A tleap script that builds the chain and sets N, CA, C and O, in Angstrom:
source leaprc.protein.ff14SB
mol = sequence {
  NMET SER THR ILE ASP ASN THR ASN ASN ALA
  ASN LEU PHE SER GLY MET GLN SER LYS THR
  GLY ASN THR ALA ALA VAL SER ASP GLN ASP
  LEU GLY SER TRP TYR GLU ALA MET ALA GLU
  ALA TRP GLY GLY ALA LEU ASP ASP GLN ALA
  GLY ARG ILE THR GLU LEU SER ASP ALA VAL
  ALA GLY GLY GLN ASP ASN PRO SER THR MET
  THR LEU LEU THR ALA GLU SER MET ARG MET
  GLN PHE LEU ALA ASN ASN ALA SER THR SER
  THR ASN SER VAL GLY GLN ALA LEU GLU SER
  LEU ALA ARG LYS CGLN
}
set mol.1.N position { -325.799 13.629 -149.953 }
set mol.1.CA position { -324.995 14.798 -150.276 }
set mol.1.C position { -325.918 16.004 -150.450 }
set mol.1.O position { -326.940 15.915 -151.131 }
set mol.2.N position { -325.560 17.115 -149.842 }
set mol.2.CA position { -326.385 18.315 -149.955 }
set mol.2.C position { -325.951 19.138 -151.157 }
set mol.2.O position { -324.815 19.046 -151.622 }
set mol.3.N position { -326.881 19.943 -151.647 }
set mol.3.CA position { -326.572 20.820 -152.779 }
set mol.3.C position { -326.527 22.251 -152.285 }
set mol.3.O position { -327.071 22.575 -151.229 }
set mol.4.N position { -325.888 23.086 -153.043 }
set mol.4.CA position { -325.750 24.504 -152.695 }
set mol.4.C position { -326.807 25.282 -153.444 }
set mol.4.O position { -326.944 25.151 -154.660 }
set mol.5.N position { -327.550 26.089 -152.719 }
set mol.5.CA position { -328.600 26.912 -153.312 }
set mol.5.C position { -327.996 28.240 -153.745 }
set mol.5.O position { -327.694 29.089 -152.906 }
set mol.6.N position { -327.815 28.426 -155.065 }
set mol.6.CA position { -327.201 29.649 -155.582 }
set mol.6.C position { -328.050 30.884 -155.336 }
set mol.6.O position { -327.511 31.990 -155.293 }
set mol.7.N position { -329.358 30.735 -155.174 }
set mol.7.CA position { -330.210 31.896 -154.907 }
set mol.7.C position { -329.859 32.502 -153.558 }
set mol.7.O position { -329.694 33.716 -153.443 }
set mol.8.N position { -329.745 31.651 -152.529 }
set mol.8.CA position { -329.385 32.172 -151.209 }
set mol.8.C position { -327.988 32.770 -151.225 }
set mol.8.O position { -327.750 33.801 -150.595 }
set mol.9.N position { -327.072 32.143 -151.930 }
set mol.9.CA position { -325.714 32.671 -152.006 }
set mol.9.C position { -325.666 33.983 -152.765 }
set mol.9.O position { -324.889 34.873 -152.419 }
set mol.10.N position { -326.490 34.113 -153.798 }
set mol.10.CA position { -326.541 35.383 -154.532 }
set mol.10.C position { -327.010 36.492 -153.613 }
set mol.10.O position { -326.472 37.599 -153.651 }
set mol.11.N position { -328.012 36.209 -152.783 }
set mol.11.CA position { -328.502 37.214 -151.842 }
set mol.11.C position { -327.440 37.556 -150.804 }
set mol.11.O position { -327.256 38.725 -150.465 }
set mol.12.N position { -326.741 36.541 -150.298 }
set mol.12.CA position { -325.700 36.771 -149.308 }
set mol.12.C position { -324.613 37.674 -149.861 }
set mol.12.O position { -324.243 38.667 -149.235 }
set mol.13.N position { -324.094 37.325 -151.051 }
set mol.13.CA position { -322.990 38.084 -151.593 }
set mol.13.C position { -323.414 39.412 -152.186 }
set mol.13.O position { -322.601 40.334 -152.241 }
set mol.14.N position { -324.656 39.545 -152.633 }
set mol.14.CA position { -325.093 40.864 -153.077 }
set mol.14.C position { -325.169 41.784 -151.873 }
set mol.14.O position { -324.907 42.980 -151.993 }
set mol.15.N position { -325.524 41.242 -150.707 }
set mol.15.CA position { -325.507 42.036 -149.479 }
set mol.15.C position { -324.105 42.453 -149.110 }
set mol.15.O position { -323.886 43.586 -148.680 }
set mol.16.N position { -323.136 41.538 -149.273 }
set mol.16.CA position { -321.745 41.886 -148.995 }
set mol.16.C position { -321.274 42.974 -149.936 }
set mol.16.O position { -320.564 43.892 -149.525 }
set mol.17.N position { -321.667 42.877 -151.201 }
set mol.17.CA position { -321.230 43.872 -152.160 }
set mol.17.C position { -321.834 45.233 -151.851 }
set mol.17.O position { -321.159 46.253 -151.989 }
set mol.18.N position { -323.099 45.264 -151.432 }
set mol.18.CA position { -323.699 46.565 -151.136 }
set mol.18.C position { -323.060 47.173 -149.899 }
set mol.18.O position { -322.971 48.397 -149.807 }
set mol.19.N position { -322.608 46.359 -148.938 }
set mol.19.CA position { -321.930 46.888 -147.762 }
set mol.19.C position { -320.568 47.450 -148.112 }
set mol.19.O position { -320.082 48.365 -147.449 }
set mol.20.N position { -319.946 46.906 -149.155 }
set mol.20.CA position { -318.622 47.388 -149.541 }
set mol.20.C position { -318.701 48.542 -150.524 }
set mol.20.O position { -317.672 49.078 -150.936 }
set mol.21.N position { -319.910 48.930 -150.902 }
set mol.21.CA position { -320.052 50.068 -151.799 }
set mol.21.C position { -320.319 49.681 -153.229 }
set mol.21.O position { -320.629 50.551 -154.043 }
set mol.22.N position { -320.213 48.413 -153.574 }
set mol.22.CA position { -320.480 47.963 -154.935 }
set mol.22.C position { -321.987 47.763 -155.056 }
set mol.22.O position { -322.535 46.818 -154.488 }
set mol.23.N position { -322.654 48.640 -155.788 }
set mol.23.CA position { -324.114 48.632 -155.829 }
set mol.23.C position { -324.672 47.920 -157.051 }
set mol.23.O position { -325.873 48.000 -157.310 }
set mol.24.N position { -323.835 47.228 -157.806 }
set mol.24.CA position { -324.312 46.516 -158.988 }
set mol.24.C position { -325.265 45.403 -158.574 }
set mol.24.O position { -325.013 44.694 -157.599 }
set mol.25.N position { -326.360 45.250 -159.316 }
set mol.25.CA position { -327.323 44.198 -159.026 }
set mol.25.C position { -326.717 42.842 -159.367 }
set mol.25.O position { -325.994 42.699 -160.353 }
set mol.26.N position { -327.023 41.854 -158.538 }
set mol.26.CA position { -326.511 40.513 -158.741 }
set mol.26.C position { -327.688 39.584 -158.950 }
set mol.26.O position { -328.627 39.577 -158.154 }
set mol.27.N position { -327.644 38.800 -160.017 }
set mol.27.CA position { -328.685 37.810 -160.265 }
set mol.27.C position { -328.037 36.444 -160.406 }
set mol.27.O position { -326.817 36.338 -160.525 }
set mol.28.N position { -328.866 35.387 -160.391 }
set mol.28.CA position { -328.337 34.039 -160.545 }
set mol.28.C position { -327.572 33.881 -161.846 }
set mol.28.O position { -326.590 33.140 -161.895 }
set mol.29.N position { -328.000 34.560 -162.900 }
set mol.29.CA position { -327.321 34.447 -164.182 }
set mol.29.C position { -325.948 35.105 -164.150 }
set mol.29.O position { -325.052 34.708 -164.895 }
set mol.30.N position { -325.777 36.106 -163.293 }
set mol.30.CA position { -324.496 36.791 -163.193 }
set mol.30.C position { -323.460 35.953 -162.451 }
set mol.30.O position { -322.258 36.132 -162.643 }
set mol.31.N position { -323.928 35.040 -161.605 }
set mol.31.CA position { -323.019 34.282 -160.769 }
set mol.31.C position { -322.694 32.932 -161.400 }
set mol.31.O position { -323.586 32.129 -161.675 }
set mol.32.N position { -321.411 32.698 -161.624 }
set mol.32.CA position { -321.006 31.390 -162.088 }
set mol.32.C position { -321.086 30.398 -160.950 }
set mol.32.O position { -321.425 29.234 -161.165 }
set mol.33.N position { -320.785 30.833 -159.757 }
set mol.33.CA position { -320.825 30.001 -158.568 }
set mol.33.C position { -320.753 30.913 -157.349 }
set mol.33.O position { -320.467 32.105 -157.461 }
set mol.34.N position { -321.017 30.338 -156.198 }
set mol.34.CA position { -320.910 31.143 -154.980 }
set mol.34.C position { -319.458 31.499 -154.717 }
set mol.34.O position { -319.176 32.533 -154.113 }
set mol.35.N position { -318.526 30.652 -155.164 }
set mol.35.CA position { -317.102 30.945 -155.012 }
set mol.35.C position { -316.728 32.191 -155.819 }
set mol.35.O position { -315.978 33.046 -155.348 }
set mol.36.N position { -317.256 32.276 -157.025 }
set mol.36.CA position { -317.028 33.457 -157.864 }
set mol.36.C position { -317.636 34.697 -157.214 }
set mol.36.O position { -317.045 35.776 -157.239 }
set mol.37.N position { -318.819 34.531 -156.634 }
set mol.37.CA position { -319.470 35.660 -155.967 }
set mol.37.C position { -318.650 36.132 -154.769 }
set mol.37.O position { -318.535 37.333 -154.521 }
set mol.38.N position { -318.081 35.182 -154.029 }
set mol.38.CA position { -317.234 35.540 -152.892 }
set mol.38.C position { -316.015 36.325 -153.374 }
set mol.38.O position { -315.644 37.334 -152.775 }
set mol.39.N position { -315.400 35.859 -154.448 }
set mol.39.CA position { -314.224 36.542 -154.984 }
set mol.39.C position { -314.582 37.949 -155.470 }
set mol.39.O position { -313.816 38.892 -155.270 }
set mol.40.N position { -315.745 38.086 -156.105 }
set mol.40.CA position { -316.172 39.407 -156.565 }
set mol.40.C position { -316.453 40.337 -155.388 }
set mol.40.O position { -316.160 41.531 -155.461 }
set mol.41.N position { -317.013 39.807 -154.311 }
set mol.41.CA position { -317.275 40.631 -153.122 }
set mol.41.C position { -315.968 41.112 -152.512 }
set mol.41.O position { -315.846 42.276 -152.131 }
set mol.42.N position { -314.983 40.210 -152.418 }
set mol.42.CA position { -313.673 40.627 -151.914 }
set mol.42.C position { -313.054 41.672 -152.846 }
set mol.42.O position { -312.466 42.652 -152.388 }
set mol.43.N position { -313.192 41.455 -154.144 }
set mol.43.CA position { -312.654 42.420 -155.105 }
set mol.43.C position { -313.274 43.793 -154.951 }
set mol.43.O position { -312.585 44.809 -155.045 }
set mol.44.N position { -314.598 43.822 -154.709 }
set mol.44.CA position { -315.274 45.103 -154.486 }
set mol.44.C position { -314.761 45.807 -153.243 }
set mol.44.O position { -314.551 47.020 -153.247 }
set mol.45.N position { -314.561 45.040 -152.180 }
set mol.45.CA position { -314.033 45.622 -150.941 }
set mol.45.C position { -312.629 46.164 -151.157 }
set mol.45.O position { -312.294 47.244 -150.670 }
set mol.46.N position { -311.810 45.419 -151.884 }
set mol.46.CA position { -310.441 45.876 -152.158 }
set mol.46.C position { -310.429 47.099 -153.073 }
set mol.46.O position { -309.613 48.001 -152.885 }
set mol.47.N position { -311.320 47.138 -154.057 }
set mol.47.CA position { -311.421 48.311 -154.932 }
set mol.47.C position { -311.799 49.560 -154.143 }
set mol.47.O position { -311.223 50.631 -154.340 }
set mol.48.N position { -312.772 49.411 -153.252 }
set mol.48.CA position { -313.199 50.549 -152.431 }
set mol.48.C position { -312.053 51.062 -151.560 }
set mol.48.O position { -311.835 52.267 -151.436 }
set mol.49.N position { -311.331 50.121 -150.964 }
set mol.49.CA position { -310.217 50.507 -150.100 }
set mol.49.C position { -309.117 51.173 -150.916 }
set mol.49.O position { -308.523 52.153 -150.466 }
set mol.50.N position { -308.839 50.660 -152.103 }
set mol.50.CA position { -307.830 51.283 -152.967 }
set mol.50.C position { -308.235 52.709 -153.321 }
set mol.50.O position { -307.384 53.591 -153.427 }
set mol.51.N position { -309.534 52.934 -153.503 }
set mol.51.CA position { -310.023 54.283 -153.781 }
set mol.51.C position { -309.754 55.240 -152.630 }
set mol.51.O position { -309.365 56.388 -152.845 }
set mol.52.N position { -309.965 54.759 -151.400 }
set mol.52.CA position { -309.677 55.600 -150.228 }
set mol.52.C position { -308.192 55.963 -150.170 }
set mol.52.O position { -307.828 57.107 -149.901 }
set mol.53.N position { -307.356 54.977 -150.423 }
set mol.53.CA position { -305.911 55.216 -150.376 }
set mol.53.C position { -305.501 56.199 -151.466 }
set mol.53.O position { -304.669 57.076 -151.233 }
set mol.54.N position { -306.077 56.058 -152.644 }
set mol.54.CA position { -305.772 56.968 -153.749 }
set mol.54.C position { -306.165 58.394 -153.404 }
set mol.54.O position { -305.411 59.330 -153.670 }
set mol.55.N position { -307.355 58.566 -152.807 }
set mol.55.CA position { -307.800 59.913 -152.415 }
set mol.55.C position { -306.841 60.542 -151.414 }
set mol.55.O position { -306.478 61.710 -151.549 }
set mol.56.N position { -306.431 59.772 -150.412 }
set mol.56.CA position { -305.507 60.308 -149.407 }
set mol.56.C position { -304.132 60.578 -150.014 }
set mol.56.O position { -303.488 61.566 -149.663 }
set mol.57.N position { -303.680 59.723 -150.909 }
set mol.57.CA position { -302.391 59.939 -151.574 }
set mol.57.C position { -302.421 61.213 -152.412 }
set mol.57.O position { -301.457 61.979 -152.433 }
set mol.58.N position { -303.542 61.430 -153.102 }
set mol.58.CA position { -303.698 62.650 -153.890 }
set mol.58.C position { -303.678 63.885 -152.990 }
set mol.58.O position { -303.113 64.919 -153.350 }
set mol.59.N position { -304.304 63.763 -151.811 }
set mol.59.CA position { -304.312 64.891 -150.873 }
set mol.59.C position { -302.897 65.203 -150.404 }
set mol.59.O position { -302.513 66.370 -150.319 }
set mol.60.N position { -302.120 64.167 -150.098 }
set mol.60.CA position { -300.737 64.375 -149.665 }
set mol.60.C position { -299.923 64.988 -150.805 }
set mol.60.O position { -299.136 65.910 -150.589 }
set mol.61.N position { -300.114 64.475 -152.003 }
set mol.61.CA position { -299.380 65.019 -153.156 }
set mol.61.C position { -299.792 66.456 -153.449 }
set mol.61.O position { -299.009 67.229 -153.999 }
set mol.62.N position { -301.027 66.816 -153.080 }
set mol.62.CA position { -301.526 68.165 -153.314 }
set mol.62.C position { -301.134 69.156 -152.239 }
set mol.62.O position { -301.596 70.297 -152.251 }
set mol.63.N position { -300.295 68.744 -151.316 }
set mol.63.CA position { -299.804 69.677 -150.306 }
set mol.63.C position { -300.376 69.478 -148.917 }
set mol.63.O position { -299.961 70.158 -147.978 }
set mol.64.N position { -301.313 68.566 -148.766 }
set mol.64.CA position { -301.879 68.313 -147.430 }
set mol.64.C position { -301.072 67.229 -146.723 }
set mol.64.O position { -301.602 66.189 -146.330 }
set mol.65.N position { -299.785 67.497 -146.574 }
set mol.65.CA position { -298.916 66.502 -145.959 }
set mol.65.C position { -298.771 66.734 -144.454 }
set mol.65.O position { -297.681 66.621 -143.892 }
set mol.66.N position { -299.892 67.060 -143.822 }
set mol.66.CA position { -299.892 67.272 -142.379 }
set mol.66.C position { -299.967 65.916 -141.663 }
set mol.66.O position { -300.311 64.914 -142.289 }
set mol.67.N position { -299.655 65.871 -140.386 }
set mol.67.CA position { -299.627 64.598 -139.654 }
set mol.67.C position { -300.954 63.835 -139.655 }
set mol.67.O position { -300.957 62.605 -139.711 }
set mol.68.N position { -302.060 64.537 -139.597 }
set mol.68.CA position { -303.339 63.820 -139.557 }
set mol.68.C position { -303.627 63.101 -140.873 }
set mol.68.O position { -304.113 61.970 -140.865 }
set mol.69.N position { -303.335 63.743 -141.994 }
set mol.69.CA position { -303.545 63.101 -143.294 }
set mol.69.C position { -302.580 61.934 -143.477 }
set mol.69.O position { -302.961 60.885 -143.995 }
set mol.70.N position { -301.344 62.117 -143.055 }
set mol.70.CA position { -300.367 61.033 -143.159 }
set mol.70.C position { -300.762 59.846 -142.284 }
set mol.70.O position { -300.573 58.695 -142.679 }
set mol.71.N position { -301.306 60.117 -141.105 }
set mol.71.CA position { -301.753 59.048 -140.215 }
set mol.71.C position { -302.939 58.312 -140.818 }
set mol.71.O position { -303.008 57.085 -140.753 }
set mol.72.N position { -303.875 59.054 -141.406 }
set mol.72.CA position { -305.009 58.417 -142.078 }
set mol.72.C position { -304.546 57.554 -143.247 }
set mol.72.O position { -305.046 56.446 -143.445 }
set mol.73.N position { -303.595 58.061 -144.014 }
set mol.73.CA position { -303.069 57.294 -145.142 }
set mol.73.C position { -302.409 56.000 -144.651 }
set mol.73.O position { -302.595 54.938 -145.246 }
set mol.74.N position { -301.655 56.096 -143.588 }
set mol.74.CA position { -301.014 54.905 -143.018 }
set mol.74.C position { -302.055 53.904 -142.534 }
set mol.74.O position { -301.931 52.704 -142.780 }
set mol.75.N position { -303.076 54.396 -141.848 }
set mol.75.CA position { -304.128 53.512 -141.335 }
set mol.75.C position { -304.891 52.833 -142.473 }
set mol.75.O position { -305.176 51.637 -142.409 }
set mol.76.N position { -305.217 53.594 -143.505 }
set mol.76.CA position { -305.941 53.019 -144.644 }
set mol.76.C position { -305.068 52.026 -145.401 }
set mol.76.O position { -305.574 51.032 -145.922 }
set mol.77.N position { -303.774 52.281 -145.468 }
set mol.77.CA position { -302.857 51.341 -146.108 }
set mol.77.C position { -302.773 50.035 -145.322 }
set mol.77.O position { -302.710 48.954 -145.907 }
set mol.78.N position { -302.773 50.141 -144.012 }
set mol.78.CA position { -302.755 48.943 -143.170 }
set mol.78.C position { -304.069 48.168 -143.297 }
set mol.78.O position { -304.076 46.937 -143.277 }
set mol.79.N position { -305.163 48.888 -143.426 }
set mol.79.CA position { -306.457 48.230 -143.639 }
set mol.79.C position { -306.456 47.489 -144.978 }
set mol.79.O position { -306.993 46.386 -145.083 }
set mol.80.N position { -305.853 48.096 -145.992 }
set mol.80.CA position { -305.752 47.437 -147.304 }
set mol.80.C position { -304.952 46.150 -147.186 }
set mol.80.O position { -305.334 45.127 -147.757 }
set mol.81.N position { -303.858 46.190 -146.459 }
set mol.81.CA position { -303.038 45.002 -146.271 }
set mol.81.C position { -303.843 43.913 -145.556 }
set mol.81.O position { -303.782 42.744 -145.939 }
set mol.82.N position { -304.586 44.289 -144.532 }
set mol.82.CA position { -305.430 43.350 -143.796 }
set mol.82.C position { -306.475 42.721 -144.719 }
set mol.82.O position { -306.652 41.503 -144.721 }
set mol.83.N position { -307.162 43.550 -145.498 }
set mol.83.CA position { -308.178 43.040 -146.423 }
set mol.83.C position { -307.574 42.124 -147.476 }
set mol.83.O position { -308.129 41.066 -147.772 }
set mol.84.N position { -306.441 42.523 -148.043 }
set mol.84.CA position { -305.804 41.717 -149.081 }
set mol.84.C position { -305.359 40.365 -148.540 }
set mol.84.O position { -305.527 39.342 -149.204 }
set mol.85.N position { -304.798 40.357 -147.346 }
set mol.85.CA position { -304.385 39.092 -146.740 }
set mol.85.C position { -305.583 38.185 -146.482 }
set mol.85.O position { -305.527 36.983 -146.745 }
set mol.86.N position { -306.656 38.759 -145.970 }
set mol.86.CA position { -307.844 37.956 -145.685 }
set mol.86.C position { -308.535 37.482 -146.959 }
set mol.86.O position { -309.051 36.365 -147.005 }
set mol.87.N position { -308.549 38.310 -147.977 }
set mol.87.CA position { -309.133 37.898 -149.251 }
set mol.87.C position { -308.356 36.726 -149.828 }
set mol.87.O position { -308.946 35.746 -150.282 }
set mol.88.N position { -307.050 36.827 -149.810 }
set mol.88.CA position { -306.210 35.760 -150.332 }
set mol.88.C position { -306.381 34.477 -149.529 }
set mol.88.O position { -306.542 33.400 -150.103 }
set mol.89.N position { -306.347 34.588 -148.219 }
set mol.89.CA position { -306.478 33.408 -147.365 }
set mol.89.C position { -307.830 32.734 -147.545 }
set mol.89.O position { -307.904 31.511 -147.666 }
set mol.90.N position { -308.896 33.523 -147.563 }
set mol.90.CA position { -310.231 32.922 -147.664 }
set mol.90.C position { -310.470 32.288 -149.025 }
set mol.90.O position { -311.023 31.191 -149.101 }
set mol.91.N position { -310.065 32.956 -150.101 }
set mol.91.CA position { -310.284 32.357 -151.420 }
set mol.91.C position { -309.404 31.124 -151.620 }
set mol.91.O position { -309.841 30.149 -152.231 }
set mol.92.N position { -308.176 31.156 -151.116 }
set mol.92.CA position { -307.313 29.971 -151.221 }
set mol.92.C position { -307.856 28.811 -150.404 }
set mol.92.O position { -307.872 27.674 -150.876 }
set mol.93.N position { -308.302 29.086 -149.184 }
set mol.93.CA position { -308.829 28.027 -148.317 }
set mol.93.C position { -310.082 27.394 -148.907 }
set mol.93.O position { -310.213 26.171 -148.930 }
set mol.94.N position { -310.988 28.214 -149.376 }
set mol.94.CA position { -312.217 27.689 -149.968 }
set mol.94.C position { -311.897 26.942 -151.258 }
set mol.94.O position { -312.473 25.885 -151.520 }
set mol.95.N position { -310.997 27.473 -152.054 }
set mol.95.CA position { -310.599 26.801 -153.286 }
set mol.95.C position { -309.991 25.431 -153.020 }
set mol.95.O position { -310.294 24.466 -153.722 }
set mol.96.N position { -309.135 25.346 -152.010 }
set mol.96.CA position { -308.542 24.065 -151.655 }
set mol.96.C position { -309.595 23.099 -151.127 }
set mol.96.O position { -309.534 21.904 -151.417 }
set mol.97.N position { -310.555 23.593 -150.360 }
set mol.97.CA position { -311.628 22.742 -149.853 }
set mol.97.C position { -312.487 22.219 -151.004 }
set mol.97.O position { -312.865 21.048 -151.016 }
set mol.98.N position { -312.791 23.079 -151.961 }
set mol.98.CA position { -313.566 22.649 -153.124 }
set mol.98.C position { -312.802 21.618 -153.953 }
set mol.98.O position { -313.377 20.650 -154.451 }
set mol.99.N position { -311.510 21.842 -154.087 }
set mol.99.CA position { -310.679 20.888 -154.828 }
set mol.99.C position { -310.664 19.537 -154.124 }
set mol.99.O position { -310.771 18.496 -154.772 }
set mol.100.N position { -310.533 19.550 -152.822 }
set mol.100.CA position { -310.544 18.310 -152.048 }
set mol.100.C position { -311.896 17.604 -152.167 }
set mol.100.O position { -311.956 16.383 -152.316 }
set mol.101.N position { -312.958 18.370 -152.101 }
set mol.101.CA position { -314.299 17.804 -152.232 }
set mol.101.C position { -314.496 17.198 -153.614 }
set mol.101.O position { -315.101 16.134 -153.744 }
set mol.102.N position { -313.996 17.856 -154.634 }
set mol.102.CA position { -314.139 17.350 -156.001 }
set mol.102.C position { -313.394 16.030 -156.178 }
set mol.102.O position { -313.851 15.160 -156.920 }
set mol.103.N position { -312.261 15.872 -155.513 }
set mol.103.CA position { -311.507 14.625 -155.610 }
set mol.103.C position { -312.254 13.468 -154.964 }
set mol.103.O position { -312.127 12.323 -155.400 }
set mol.104.N position { -313.028 13.760 -153.930 }
set mol.104.CA position { -313.744 12.715 -153.206 }
set mol.104.C position { -314.987 12.240 -153.947 }
set mol.104.O position { -315.512 11.166 -153.653 }
set mol.105.N position { -315.454 13.021 -154.894 }
set mol.105.CA position { -316.671 12.637 -155.609 }
set mol.105.C position { -316.366 11.714 -156.688 }
set mol.105.O position { -317.269 11.279 -157.403 }
savepdb mol mol.pdb
quit
């Protein structure tokens, strides 16, 4: 049976977090598991996307309700839906795989 190296996973997910805009440093002590790190990376990506949507919504509410801003808001909202669906699917799939693996041990 192979073991999971949390150091490599910390580096992987800290890279994901920096790509999504979350610049918080990640150490082995901060990570309960690589699964937790994956969930935090998805959360950072979703937070960043929610920020974009909020900015565009504020612009529309502030009177910039022109077609280009509305189109950007629609596109960013669709991107949020895509990210949320993928975050849910990936965390559920990995969670179910871990649960299945735990039963076999």
